[in-house]
N, C-alpha and C positions, 0 to 999 in steps of 0.2 A: 504494500500500500504506500503511495507517495506521501511524504511528510512535507509540511509547509512551514517556512519561516516567514513570519510577518515582520517587515522592516519599515520603520517609520522614522523620519527625521523631523525634529520639532524645534521651535524656539518660543518659549513662554506660552505654550498653547495647551495647558493642562486640561481645561474644560473640554476642548475639542478632542483631545486624545482620549479622555475618559469616555466620551460619547462613542468614539470609534471602537474602543475595546469592548464596550457593552454590546454594540451591534455585531461585532466580529467574534463573539464568544463561540467556541467550538469550531472555528474556521482555520485554526493554525496550531502547530505543535511546538513552536519556538518563537519567542518575541525578542527582537532587537530594536532598541530605541536609541538614537543618537541625538544629542542636544547640540544645537549650533551655538558654541560658546559654553562657558560654565554656567550652570543654572543659578548658583548663588555665589557671591564673591568669596565666601568662606568655605565653599563646598569641596575644595580639593585638599584633602589631607594626605600630603605626599608620604609622610612617614608610615601611616597606616596602609596606604595603597601599596607601598613597596614591600610590605610584609606578606601580602597575599597575591601578588602578581609579578610578572617579569616584564620589564621594559627593554626595548632594543638599546643598543649602545648609542650614547649621545642623545638619548631621548630628551625631548623638551615638552613641557606641559601645555595644555590647550591655551591657557591664558597668555603664555609667553609669545606664541606665534599667531594669535588672533589678529585679524585685520582691525584697524581702527575705524575704517569707513568702507563702504561697499567697493569692491574691486575684484579682480581675478583671484582665484584661490591662492593661498600661500604656497610658494614653491617648495617649501619643506615637506609638504604632504603629497607632492607630485610623484607618483610611482604607480606601477601596475600591481594592484592588490591581488589580482588573480594568481600571481606568481608566489604569493605568500601562503605558507601552510596555516590552516585555521588556528592551530595551537602555537604558532610562532610568537615571540615576544611582541608586546603591544607597540605598534609603530609610533614614531614621534608625532606629537600633536593630539594624541588620543589618550583617554583614561577610562578604565572600567571603574565605576563607583562601587566601592566595597564598604565604605563607612556607613553607619546607621543613617537612614534617610531622615531628612527634616520633615516634620509633620506638614502635610498639605503640599508637598513638593511633587514634581513630575517623577523624580527618582522614587519616591514612596509609591506612587501609583503604579509604576512599572514593576517594582518588586512585588507589590500585592497581586499583580497579574502574572507572576511567575516569570518575568522577563529579566533581561540584562540591560542596564542603563549605562551608556557611554557618554562622555563629554568630548567634543572635538573643538578645534579652533573656530572662532567666530568668522564665518564666511559670508553672512548675509544672504545665503541661499542654501538649498538643500542638496543640490546635485553633487557638490564636491565630497559629500559624506557617503554617498551611495556605495562607491567601491569598497571603502573600509567596512561599511555595514554588511555588505554581501560577503566579504571576507570572513567576518565573524559569525555570520549566520550558520547554524548547524546543518541545515538541509539545502539541497540544490534548488528546490522549488521556492521561489520568492514571491510573496504577496506584497506588492509595492503599492502602498496607500499613503496619501497625504493625511495630515491630522484632521483636515476639514472634510474628509470623505468617510463613507461607510457603506458596506454592502446592503442592498435592500433585502427583504426576506427571501425572495426567489434566488438571488445571487448567493446569499448565505447558505441556503440549502444546497445549491450547486457545489459550493466549496466543501461542505460537509460530505457530500456524495463523492467528490473528487478524492478526498482523503481516505475514503472507505473503498475506493475502487481497487481491485486486486492487482492491477498492473499499471505502472506509470506509462503515459504515451511516449513512444520513441520517435526520433527525428522530427520533433515538434518543439519549436522554441517557446511557445506559450500561447496565451489566449488574450483576445481583445473583447471589450464589452461596450455597452452604451454608457454614455457620460452625460446625462441630461442637463440642460441649462437651468440655472437657478436664479430667481429674481430677488433673493434675500429672504424670502418667506416660503416659497414653494417652487416646484419644478414648472417651467413654462413651456419647454419643448421636451417631450418625453423619449423620443426615439433617435435623437441626434444631438451631438456627434456620436459616432459609434466605433471609434478606433482607439479607445483607451487601453493601452498595453499594461494590464494590471497583474497578471500572473505569468511568470516565466521561469524557465530552468536556467540558472545562472551559468551553467557550463555551455549553454547554447546561445549566449548573447555576447556582445562586446559593447564597450561604452567608454567615452572620455567625458570628464565632468565639467562641461560647459553649461552655463545657464540656458534653459529651454532645450537642451539635448536630452533625448530619451534613449533607453536601451535599444540597440540595433540587433534584431534577430539574425541568427546565422542560418536558420532553417525557416520553414513556413510557420505562420501563426494561424490560429483557428478562431473565428469570431463566434461569440455566443450572444444570443438575443436577450440579454439580461442587463440590469442597470446597477451601476455603482453611483450612489448618491453623492453629489458634490454640493455641500451645503455650508459655504462660508457665511460669515456674519454680514456679508454684503452681497450685491449682485455679482454673479460669477462671469458675466460677459457684458459686452456693450461698449459704446463709444466713451461713456464716462469713465469706465475702467481704464481705457487706453489713453485718454487725453487729460484726465483730471486727477488720476490717482498717483500719488507721489511714488509709490513702489514701482509702478510701471516705468517711470523715468529712470529709476535706479537700475532696474534690470536691463533696459535698453542700453544704458551707458556701459554696464558691465559686459554686455554682448559685444558692443562696438569695440571695446578695449581688448576683449578676448581674441577677436579675429586678427589681431596683430601677432599673436603668439603661435607657437607650434603645438600640435596636439599632444606631444610628449611632455609639454610643460604643465599639463593638468593631471590630477588624480585620474586613474583609469582602471578599466577592468577588461582583461583579455584583449587589449588594444595593441596590435603588433604592426601597425602601419603608420607611416609618416604623413601621408597625404590626408588632407581634410576631406570629409564627405562632400559629395558634389554640391549639395544644397548650400553648404556654407562657403565652399570655394567660389561659387558664382558671385557671392556678395563680396568676397575678398578681391576678386579680379575685376569685377565691373559693378560696383555698388550702386551707382545712380541708375543705370539701365535695369539692374535687377530690382531696384526699388519700384520703378514704374511697372515692370512686368508683374511683380507680385501683387501690387495694388489692384491691378486689373484682373489677372488670371485667378488669384486666390479668391477674390470676391465672387467671380463667376462660378468657380468650382464649388465653393461653399453653398452658393445659392442653388446650384444644380442638385447637390446631394441632399440639401434640406428639403427641396421640393419633392425629390424622390421618396424621402422618408415620411414627410408630414403633409405634402400637398399644400404648402404655404411658404411664403417668403417673409423673413424677418430681417429688415435692412441692417439693424444694429448688430444682430448676431452674425450675419454673413460677411460684414465688412470690417468688423473690429479686429479680427486676426490679421487680415490683409493690411490694415492701417498700421498695426503694430510692426509687421515685417517691413513695411515701407519706411517707418520712422527709424528703426535701428539700422537699416541699410543706408539711409541718408546720413545718419550720425557717423557710421563707420566711414562713409565716403568723405565727409567733411573733415574728419580727423586725419584721414589718409592725405587729403588734399593739402591740409595746413600742417601736416607732420605733428599732430597732437596725439601721441601714443598713450600718455598717462593723464 
């Protein structure tokens, strides 16, 4: 029977993580939670931690190498974590919390749910922590959920059935599901988008930890017509999210800066190639042309798929992603034009 490791990367999101764990009960066999930065200033007890775990040579604590402001990931955590044995010494920048948890902390919540709680350097994004988290996961099948997501009842039952199946699927990288749009209170479009890569075999994917990059399957994926609820405290889509949300500007700036680097300068997983994926390379080589192309073509493509699924068009939903791509492509182009790398 296939066993599942639930991997979640969080930052001060205890209430959302608690909701996720409640809805995902019985869906996983192992829980790994990585916190972006130390949860509490006094939370790292180096003396106690060193008694119960082994760190690699020249190890540095999460707080030492944390970023002071949003930027590309710290170079000290840039390595291919796929090449590390799961029981190898803890890599620099990370710490397994072994001291008694503070009441009301995320650490306490994770321990109470039978999981392991790690702290990593502050990166202002979750992608840089995925390779380390997958490295520490006990099992090959990874349930990749964000703190503001949770499986609906049908998907929960599917996951339970998957864990009880006699044989794990072969030559399959993983599964995609529906990821309905959310208006801050309820789902507004129920059957679209439908390409959320939520469950995968970590041996059958590759990844480098850039913002908005997702795991790349090495084999085919299988869609299932079930929903993963994405329920943040705000609307999950739309022009306001793209144009007026501060975090959107932060992510676009980080993406624009990241495209000046090489993929080997990021934390990675099973990543043995120097070349950028084609979608990113087109922005690197022709940012302004690609910005226009994506603004038009992504909008049309999204409108087509939404019409196919729902027989309706939502202008805000179908254009917001394209506008986001347009904006970070333009920003990278301007930085390249005026030689503004950092």
